[in-house]
C-alpha positions as CSV (number, residue, x, y, z in Angstrom):
1,M,184.8,26.9,-30.0
2,L,185.1,27.5,-26.2
3,G,184.9,24.2,-24.5
4,K,184.5,22.3,-27.8
5,N,186.7,19.8,-29.5
6,P,188.2,21.6,-32.5
7,G,187.6,18.5,-34.6
8,F,183.9,19.2,-34.6
9,S,184.3,21.8,-37.3
10,V,186.2,19.5,-39.7
11,S,184.3,19.2,-42.9
12,R,185.7,18.2,-46.3
13,Q,189.1,19.5,-45.4
14,S,192.1,17.3,-45.5
15,P,192.9,15.8,-42.0
16,H,196.6,16.5,-42.9
17,A,195.9,20.3,-43.2
18,Y,194.3,20.4,-39.7
19,R,197.0,18.3,-38.2
20,E,199.7,20.6,-39.7
21,M,197.8,23.7,-38.4
22,W,197.5,22.3,-34.8
23,Q,201.2,21.3,-34.8
24,K,202.1,24.9,-35.7
25,I,199.8,26.5,-33.0
26,T,201.0,24.2,-30.3
27,N,204.6,24.9,-31.1
28,P,205.8,27.8,-28.8
29,R,208.1,29.1,-31.6
30,S,205.3,29.7,-34.1
31,S,202.0,29.9,-32.1
32,T,200.0,30.6,-35.2
33,G,198.4,28.2,-37.7
34,A,196.4,28.9,-40.8
35,V,194.3,26.8,-43.2
36,E,191.8,27.4,-45.9
37,I,188.5,25.6,-45.3
38,I,185.1,25.2,-46.8
39,N,182.5,26.5,-44.4
40,R,178.7,26.3,-44.6
41,R,176.4,29.3,-44.0
42,K,173.1,29.0,-42.2
43,N,171.4,28.8,-45.6
44,S,173.6,25.8,-46.5
45,E,175.6,27.8,-49.0
46,E,179.3,26.8,-49.0
47,V,181.9,29.5,-48.7
48,T,185.7,29.3,-48.7
49,V,187.2,30.7,-45.5
50,H,190.8,31.5,-44.5
51,L,191.0,30.4,-40.8
52,T,193.9,31.6,-38.6
53,V,194.3,30.3,-35.1
54,F,196.5,32.0,-32.5
55,S,197.7,30.5,-29.3
56,G,197.4,32.4,-26.0
57,Y,200.2,32.0,-23.4
58,N,200.6,32.7,-19.7
59,A,203.7,34.1,-18.0
60,Y,205.2,30.5,-17.9
61,R,204.8,30.1,-21.7
62,T,202.0,27.5,-21.2
63,I,199.2,27.6,-23.7
64,V,196.0,28.8,-22.0
65,G,193.7,29.3,-24.9
66,Y,193.2,29.9,-28.6
67,V,191.7,32.8,-30.6
68,A,190.5,32.3,-34.2
69,S,190.1,34.8,-37.0
70,T,188.3,34.1,-40.3
71,I,188.3,35.8,-43.6
72,D,185.6,35.0,-46.2
73,M,187.5,34.2,-49.3
74,T,184.5,33.9,-51.7
75,A,185.0,37.3,-53.4
76,R,188.7,36.9,-53.6
77,K,188.4,33.5,-55.1
78,Q,186.1,34.9,-57.8
79,F,188.7,37.5,-58.7
80,G,191.6,35.1,-58.4
81,T,193.4,36.6,-55.5
82,G,194.5,34.8,-52.2
83,A,194.4,35.7,-48.6
84,D,197.3,38.2,-49.0
85,G,195.6,39.9,-52.0
86,Q,198.1,38.6,-54.5
87,Q,197.3,36.5,-57.6
């Protein structure tokens, strides 16, 4: 996503979910936002992904960048468990 507008990846997800996530990661008190999204693989298969975005700060507590981490939730969805492994 480096140099890209984060809105480019928005698919069928609720705009409210993304707005809420970005409000969290731009808040210096939380700095982490998470959302479950539907992603598309290269073969056009849809997969559910748990996306977590972390804010990076400099010494002056100014946001200087973001780091994202994803977890493929497909298998967990099949077994009825969430991102935390709980049902």
